[in-house]
C-alpha positions in Angstrom: 25.3 158.9 22.8 22.8 161.1 21.0 21.7 159.7 17.5 22.6 162.5 15.2 21.4 160.6 12.1 20.1 162.1 9.0 17.0 163.8 10.5 17.9 167.5 11.2 15.2 168.0 13.7 16.7 165.5 16.2 20.4 166.1 15.4 20.8 168.6 18.3 19.7 167.4 21.8 19.9 170.8 23.4 16.2 171.8 22.8 15.3 168.8 24.9 18.1 168.3 27.5 19.9 170.7 29.8 23.4 171.5 28.8 24.7 170.5 32.2 23.1 167.1 31.9 24.7 166.6 28.4 28.1 167.6 29.8 27.9 164.9 32.4 26.3 162.0 30.5 26.7 162.4 26.7 29.4 160.4 25.0 30.6 160.3 21.4 31.7 157.6 19.0 35.3 158.4 19.9 34.4 157.5 23.5 33.2 154.1 22.4 36.5 153.1 20.7 38.2 150.3 22.5 35.1 149.4 24.6 33.9 145.8 24.9 30.3 145.7 23.6 28.0 143.1 25.1 24.5 142.3 23.9 21.5 142.9 26.1 21.0 139.2 26.5 23.8 139.3 29.1 21.1 140.9 31.3 17.9 139.5 29.9 18.8 135.8 30.0 20.4 135.8 33.5 19.1 136.2 37.0 20.3 139.0 39.2 23.0 136.9 40.8 24.2 135.9 37.3 24.3 139.5 36.1 26.3 140.6 39.1 28.7 137.7 38.6 29.0 138.4 34.8 29.9 142.1 35.4 32.1 141.6 38.5 35.0 140.4 36.3 34.7 143.3 33.8 36.2 146.8 34.1 34.6 150.1 33.3 35.4 149.7 29.6 32.3 147.8 28.8 29.1 148.8 27.0 25.8 146.9 26.9 24.0 147.5 23.7 20.2 147.7 24.2 17.9 146.6 21.3 14.7 147.6 23.1 14.8 151.5 23.0 12.8 153.2 25.7 11.7 149.8 27.2 12.7 148.0 30.4 15.6 145.6 30.2 15.9 143.6 33.5 17.2 140.3 34.8 14.7 137.5 34.4 14.0 137.2 38.1 13.7 140.9 38.8 10.4 142.1 40.0 8.6 143.7 37.1 6.8 146.3 39.2 10.1 147.3 40.9 11.8 147.6 37.5 8.9 149.8 36.3 9.4 152.1 39.3 13.1 152.4 38.6 12.4 153.3 35.0 9.9 156.1 36.0 12.3 157.4 38.7 15.2 157.5 36.1 13.0 159.4 33.6 12.0 161.9 36.3 15.6 162.5 37.3 16.6 163.7 33.8 17.5 167.4 33.7 15.4 169.0 30.9 15.9 172.2 29.0 13.8 175.1 30.2 11.3 174.6 27.3 11.1 170.9 27.9 10.6 171.4 31.6 7.6 173.7 30.9 6.1 170.8 28.9 6.7 168.3 31.7 5.0 170.6 34.3 2.1 171.2 31.9 1.5 167.5 31.2 1.8 166.7 34.9 -1.1 169.1 35.7 -3.3 167.8 32.8 -6.0 165.2 33.2 -6.1 165.2 36.9 -9.8 164.6 37.1 -10.5 162.6 33.9 -9.0 159.3 32.7 -9.1 158.9 28.9 -7.3 156.5 26.6 -4.6 157.4 24.1 -4.3 156.0 20.5 -1.0 156.4 18.7 -1.3 156.1 14.9 2.0 156.0 13.1 1.6 157.4 9.5 4.8 159.2 8.6 8.1 157.6 7.5 6.6 154.1 8.0 4.0 154.8 5.3 5.5 157.4 3.0 9.1 157.7 4.1 12.2 155.6 3.8 10.8 152.9 6.1 7.8 152.3 3.9 9.3 149.5 1.9 8.8 146.7 4.4 5.8 145.7 6.4 6.6 146.2 10.1 3.7 144.6 11.9 4.9 146.0 15.2 5.2 149.6 14.0 2.1 150.0 11.8 -1.6 149.5 12.4 -4.1 149.2 9.5 -6.6 152.1 9.3 -9.7 149.9 9.6 -8.4 148.8 13.0 -7.6 152.4 13.9 -11.1 153.6 13.2 -12.6 150.5 15.0 -10.4 151.3 18.0 -11.5 154.9 18.0 -15.2 153.9 17.9 -14.8 151.5 20.8 -12.7 153.8 23.0 -14.9 156.9 22.4 -18.0 154.8 23.2 -16.4 153.8 26.5 -14.9 157.1 27.7 -16.5 159.8 25.6 -13.1 161.4 24.7 -10.0 159.9 23.1 -6.5 161.4 22.7 -5.1 160.6 19.3 -1.5 161.4 18.3 0.1 160.9 14.9 3.1 162.0 12.8 0.8 162.5 9.8 -1.1 165.8 10.0 -3.5 164.9 7.2 -4.4 161.6 8.8 -5.0 163.3 12.1 -7.3 165.9 10.5 -9.2 163.0 8.7 -9.7 161.2 12.0 -10.9 164.4 13.7 -13.6 164.9 11.0 -14.8 161.3 11.6 -14.9 161.5 15.4 -16.1 164.6 17.2 -14.8 163.5 20.6 -11.1 163.2 19.6 -8.6 165.3 21.5 -5.1 166.1 20.2 -2.0 167.4 21.8 -2.6 170.8 20.2 -5.8 171.0 22.3 -3.8 170.6 25.5 -0.5 172.3 24.9 -0.6 176.1 24.3 1.5 177.0 21.2 1.9 173.4 20.2 2.0 174.1 16.5 4.9 176.6 17.0 7.1 174.2 18.9 10.1 172.7 17.2 9.5 169.2 15.9 11.5 167.5 18.7 9.5 169.3 21.4 6.2 168.5 19.7 7.1 164.9 19.8 8.1 165.2 23.4 4.8 166.9 24.2 3.0 164.0 22.5 4.8 161.5 24.7 4.1 163.4 27.9 0.4 163.8 27.4 0.0 160.2 26.2 1.8 159.1 29.4 -1.0 160.7 31.4 -3.7 158.6 29.9 -5.3 155.6 31.5 -4.5 153.3 28.7 -2.2 153.5 25.6 -3.1 151.8 22.3 -0.9 151.8 19.3 1.7 149.8 17.3 3.1 147.1 19.6 6.7 147.7 18.8 6.8 151.5 18.6 9.5 153.1 20.7 7.4 156.3 20.8 4.3 154.5 22.3 6.5 152.4 24.5 8.2 155.3 26.2 4.9 157.1 26.8 3.4 153.9 28.3 6.4 153.2 30.5 6.6 156.7 31.8 2.9 156.3 32.8 3.5 152.9 34.4 1.6 151.0 31.7 2.1 148.7 28.7 1.2 149.4 25.1 -1.8 147.4 23.8 -2.0 146.8 20.0 -5.1 148.5 18.7 -6.2 145.5 16.7 -6.7 143.7 20.0 -9.9 145.7 20.3 -11.3 143.8 17.3 -12.4 140.2 18.3 -10.2 137.6 16.5 -13.1 136.2 14.6 -13.9 139.6 13.1 -10.4 140.9 12.3 -10.4 139.6 8.7 -13.9 141.0 8.0 -13.2 144.4 9.6 -10.0 144.8 7.6 -11.4 143.7 4.2 -14.5 145.8 4.5 -12.4 148.8 5.6 -10.1 148.4 2.6 -13.1 148.4 0.2 -14.4 151.6 1.8 -11.1 153.3 1.7 -10.5 152.5 -1.9 -13.5 154.6 -2.8 -12.0 157.6 -0.9 -8.5 157.7 -2.4 -9.6 159.8 -5.4 -10.7 162.7 -3.2 -8.1 161.9 -0.5 -4.9 160.9 -2.3 -2.9 160.9 1.0 -4.7 157.6 1.8 -3.2 155.7 -1.1 -0.1 154.4 0.7 -2.2 153.6 3.7 -4.6 151.5 1.7 -1.8 149.7 -0.1 -0.2 148.7 3.2 -3.5 147.6 4.6 -3.9 145.3 1.6 -0.4 143.9 2.2 -1.3 143.3 5.8 -4.5 141.5 4.7 -2.7 139.3 2.2 0.1 138.4 4.7 -2.1 137.6 7.6 -5.3 136.3 6.1 -4.3 135.3 2.6 -4.4 131.5 3.2 -8.2 131.7 3.4 -8.6 133.9 0.3 -8.7 132.4 -3.3 -5.4 132.9 -5.1 -7.0 134.8 -7.9 -8.6 137.2 -5.5 -5.2 137.7 -3.7 -3.5 138.5 -7.0 -6.2 141.1 -7.8 -5.7 142.7 -4.4 -1.9 142.8 -4.9 -2.4 144.5 -8.3 -4.7 147.1 -6.7 -2.1 147.7 -4.0 0.6 148.1 -6.6 -1.5 150.7 -8.5 -2.0 152.6 -5.3 1.7 152.7 -4.3 3.9 151.4 -7.1 7.2 152.6 -5.5 6.9 150.6 -2.3 9.2 147.5 -2.4 7.0 145.4 -0.1 3.9 146.0 -2.4 5.7 144.9 -5.6 7.3 141.9 -3.8 3.8 140.6 -2.9 2.6 141.1 -6.4 5.7 139.2 -7.7 5.0 136.3 -5.3 1.4 135.9 -6.1 1.8 136.3 -9.8 4.3 133.5 -9.8 2.1 131.2 -7.7 -0.9 132.0 -10.0 1.1 131.2 -13.1 1.5 134.7 -14.5 5.2 134.5 -14.4 5.9 137.3 -16.9 4.1 139.7 -14.6 6.0 138.0 -11.7 9.4 138.6 -13.3 8.6 142.3 -14.0 7.4 142.8 -10.4 10.4 141.0 -8.9 12.8 143.2 -11.0 10.9 146.3 -9.7 11.2 145.0 -6.1 15.0 144.6 -6.5 15.4 148.0 -8.1 13.5 149.6 -5.3 15.4 147.6 -2.7 18.7 148.8 -4.0 17.6 152.4 -3.6 17.0 152.0 0.1 20.0 152.6 2.4 20.7 151.0 5.8 17.6 148.7 5.8 18.5 145.0 5.8 14.9 143.9 5.8 14.4 145.5 2.4 17.6 144.0 1.0 16.7 140.5 2.1 13.1 140.5 1.1 13.8 141.9 -2.4 16.6 139.4 -3.0 14.4 136.5 -1.7 11.5 137.6 -4.0 13.8 137.6 -7.0 15.2 134.1 -6.2 11.7 132.6 -5.6 10.3 134.1 -8.9 13.3 133.0 -10.9 13.1 129.4 -9.5 9.4 129.2 -10.5 10.3 130.4 -14.0 13.3 128.0 -14.4 11.4 125.0 -13.1 7.9 125.5 -14.6 8.8 127.7 -17.6 7.9 131.3 -18.4 4.3 131.5 -19.4 1.2 133.5 -18.9 -1.5 131.7 -17.1 -3.0 129.0 -19.4 -0.5 129.5 -22.3 3.2 129.1 -23.1 5.3 132.3 -23.3 5.7 133.1 -27.0 9.2 132.2 -28.1 10.8 132.0 -31.5 11.1 128.2 -30.9 10.8 125.9 -28.0 14.1 125.4 -26.1 15.7 122.0 -26.2 16.3 120.0 -23.0 20.0 120.8 -23.3 19.3 124.5 -23.7 17.0 124.4 -20.6 19.8 122.7 -18.6 22.3 125.3 -19.7 20.0 128.1 -18.8 19.5 126.6 -15.3 23.2 126.0 -14.8 24.1 129.5 -15.8 21.5 130.8 -13.2 22.7 128.7 -10.3 25.7 130.7 -9.4 23.7 133.9 -9.0 20.9 132.1 -7.1 23.5 130.6 -4.7 25.2 134.0 -4.2 21.9 135.6 -3.3 21.3 132.9 -0.7 24.7 133.5 0.8 24.1 137.2 1.0 20.8 136.6 2.7 22.6 134.3 5.3 25.1 137.1 6.0 22.5 139.8 6.5 20.7 140.4 9.8 17.2 141.8 9.2 15.3 143.5 12.1 12.0 141.8 11.7 12.6 138.2 10.6 15.2 135.5 10.7 17.6 135.4 7.7 18.3 131.7 8.3 14.6 130.8 7.9 14.5 132.8 4.6 17.7 131.1 3.4 16.4 127.6 4.2 13.3 128.3 2.1 15.4 129.6 -0.8 17.6 126.6 -0.6 14.6 124.4 -1.1 13.6 126.3 -4.2 17.1 126.4 -5.7 17.5 122.7 -4.9 14.7 122.0 -7.5 16.6 124.0 -10.1 19.8 122.1 -9.3 18.1 118.7 -9.7 16.5 119.7 -13.0 19.8 121.1 -14.3 21.1 117.5 -14.2 17.9 115.7 -15.2 17.6 113.7 -18.4 15.6 114.8 -21.5 12.7 112.6 -20.6 12.1 114.4 -17.2 12.4 117.9 -18.8 10.0 116.9 -21.6 7.5 115.6 -19.1 7.7 118.8 -17.0 7.4 121.0 -20.0 4.4 119.1 -21.4 2.5 118.8 -18.1 3.6 122.2 -16.7 1.3 124.2 -18.9 -1.7 122.5 -17.2 -0.5 122.8 -13.6 -2.9 125.0 -11.7 -1.4 126.8 -8.7 -4.9 127.9 -7.6 -5.7 124.4 -6.6 -3.2 124.4 -3.7 -5.1 124.6 -0.4 -2.9 126.4 2.1 -5.3 125.5 4.8 -4.0 121.9 4.6 -0.5 123.0 5.5 -1.0 125.5 8.3 -3.6 126.8 10.7 -5.5 130.0 9.9 -3.9 133.0 11.7 -6.3 134.9 14.0 -4.3 138.1 13.6 -0.8 139.6 13.5 -0.7 140.2 17.3 -2.3 137.1 18.7 1.1 136.1 20.2 2.8 138.5 22.5 6.1 136.7 22.3 6.6 136.7 18.6 6.8 139.2 15.6 4.5 138.1 12.9 6.7 136.3 10.4 5.1 137.6 7.2 8.2 137.3 4.9 9.0 133.8 6.0 5.3 132.7 5.6 5.3 134.0 2.0 8.4 132.1 1.2 7.0 129.0 2.9 4.0 129.3 0.6 6.3 129.5 -2.4 8.1 126.2 -1.3 4.7 124.5 -0.8 3.5 125.5 -4.2 6.6 124.4 -6.0 6.7 121.2 -4.0 3.1 120.5 -5.0 3.9 121.3 -8.7 6.8 119.0 -8.9 5.0 116.3 -7.0 1.9 116.4 -9.2 3.8 116.7 -12.5 6.3 113.9 -11.7 3.5 111.5 -10.5 2.5 108.9 -11.2 6.2 107.8 -11.0 7.7 105.1 -13.1 8.5 102.7 -10.3 11.7 100.6 -10.2 10.8 97.2 -8.8 14.4 96.6 -7.6 15.1 96.4 -3.8 14.0 99.7 -2.1 16.7 102.3 -1.5 17.8 102.7 2.0 16.7 105.9 3.7 15.6 107.6 6.9 12.3 109.4 6.3 10.3 109.5 9.5 11.0 112.9 11.1 8.3 115.6 11.1 9.1 119.0 12.6 7.1 122.2 12.8 8.6 125.6 11.8 7.9 129.0 13.4 5.2 129.6 10.8 3.3 126.5 11.7 4.2 124.5 8.7 5.1 120.8 9.2 8.2 119.6 7.4 9.0 115.9 6.6 12.7 115.5 6.8 14.7 112.5 5.6 17.9 111.4 4.0 18.7 109.1 1.0 21.9 107.6 -0.2 23.9 109.7 -2.6 25.7 108.5 -5.8 23.9 105.1 -5.7 23.8 105.4 -9.5 27.3 104.0 -9.4 25.9 100.7 -8.2 23.4 100.5 -11.1 20.6 102.0 -9.1 19.3 105.6 -9.0 20.5 108.8 -7.5 18.7 110.4 -4.5 18.4 113.8 -6.1 14.7 114.2 -5.7 12.2 112.8 -3.2 8.5 112.3 -3.8 6.0 111.6 -1.1 2.6 110.2 -2.1 -0.5 109.4 -0.1 -4.2 109.0 -0.8 -4.7 112.8 -1.0 -1.2 114.4 -1.3 1.8 114.3 -3.5 4.8 116.5 -3.0 8.4 116.8 -4.2 11.6 118.0 -2.6 15.2 118.2 -3.8 17.7 116.4 -1.6 20.5 118.9 -1.0 21.9 118.8 2.5 25.0 116.7 3.0 24.8 114.6 6.2 28.1 112.9 7.0 26.7 111.3 10.2 24.1 109.3 8.4 26.1 106.1 8.4 26.1 106.1 12.2 22.2 106.1 12.0 21.4 103.4 9.5 24.7 101.7 8.8 27.3 101.9 6.0 26.2 103.4 2.7 27.9 104.0 -0.6 28.9 107.5 -1.5 27.5 109.4 1.5 24.0 110.8 2.0 21.9 113.8 1.1 18.9 115.2 3.1 15.6 116.6 2.0 12.8 118.5 3.7 9.3 118.7 2.3 6.2 120.7 3.5 3.4 118.2 4.3 -0.2 118.6 5.3 -1.1 118.9 8.9 -2.0 115.6 10.4 -0.2 113.6 7.7 0.3 110.0 9.0 3.7 109.4 10.6 6.2 107.5 8.5 5.3 104.0 9.8 4.8 100.7 8.1 1.0 100.6 8.2 -1.0 100.6 5.0 -2.1 104.2 5.4 1.4 105.6 5.6 2.6 107.8 2.7 5.1 106.3 0.3 8.4 108.0 -0.2 10.4 107.6 -3.4 13.8 108.6 -4.6 13.7 109.8 -8.2 16.5 109.3 -10.7 17.6 111.8 -13.4 15.6 109.8 -15.9 12.4 109.8 -13.9 12.7 106.2 -12.5 11.6 106.1 -8.9 12.4 103.6 -6.2 10.6 103.4 -2.9 12.6 104.3 0.2 12.7 102.2 3.3 11.2 104.0 6.3 13.3 104.3 9.4 
């Protein structure tokens, strides 16, 4: 089925494909009605015998939906080389239009005696079009990595073929590198071709190159590489891992000086800053990160992903008025983007995170309280939090029901649940707890949180071939870590209840996809009925760490683990530093407390 879509230059396939070919193979939406649609995993996750067995029982009214456009989908035990040959043979068997066939013949005759590399630079809709609002690490490459790749590849081969959907960027690169070749240098009349045939010519000449560099998840690059019997290499792989941060930061500084004369670079530089913050931000002082985010927002204020980073970093830094304004802008921009679940989820998640910081720590500019007519009473604060909870929970539910392309909505929702759990606990807390938080919260310094304690530095966005860089989830993990540290430090030292320790199970440590270690545990619920304290908040303290986490997850099977308890159980998870001692009974083990609504704390037994 040909994707008509909203782009007029690809709505009609006849400039590319022969009419006889379309008559035999094209089908419509009407043809799909009543068909059973199977995911590509029915092929990917089975061996060849399993695939044959799965499809033997099915009739012809079955469709397999492929999520890897222009790539090879094969059974797991299929020979990769043989699958690649089948792909090339299938491409060569396509019946092209007369104009497209001329391009195929021209490309086949080109580059017979010289092997050069190709570099695909995506700079159109992903930078300034409707896909610009999220950071797609597999579809974009920062300009400093592009120019570094061009330097390396021209040094090796003398010439380099560069292709891009941004004419101004391509011209800029040609001025910087004399040895660059473009499709217009190879294909006669290239500039007069229809857009679809220009793109096809780009793919064909790129397929003839000895190696293909570009965005790792670009369907355009993938098709060219597959037709040529190769794989796409991310261009940032040409930068040694230990130099990626330096190359990117220095390139951003140089580009910022060029935007006055070259305004088309503005959205590129903004995206490069976002990449830098997402990938290398843990090693950059928080104040410097916030300054970078502000500069990115000044360069491209209408990009949702840019305003979302500004909102996150302003909230962590303590500038929550700025955070609230940026989060509102992110939601406004997100609502204006159609058919992009990544933008919807990220903008909603940003708003929830910023609102939770404001509700828990108060709205203030860094170092001073927000100017109000009068200070809100504890009851008014509780009422404000309770009135916000329905909206926060609804946002989490919408996130769970949405399926983004680039990250897992469940991981986002779990982080948001941790943040909202803090609001839920405080909405029921006594006046004494709210007074302590309000008094101490002014002095809490988010810049003191060392993210290096919680996760390993990232060598780059493409160091792992099997995973998409989880930038959005990493940013939300960081928000949970900051708020956990804030609550932990503001509630400690705890007022310890010397009664018998509460029963709990607190010795499980798991690692998430972003490399953060989470301490998980459970405490008894409604123990206040027995004259003891409720397990609404957990505090973990050690010699150099104090963190807080709300207990929110109901665990009905807890009785089977530790024996009968009164009133059920609730679970908590808390981000903890790497290498934190396991929850054992030795003297160095962290202490875990359950905290009552009035601030009294009772140490939990360790399972």
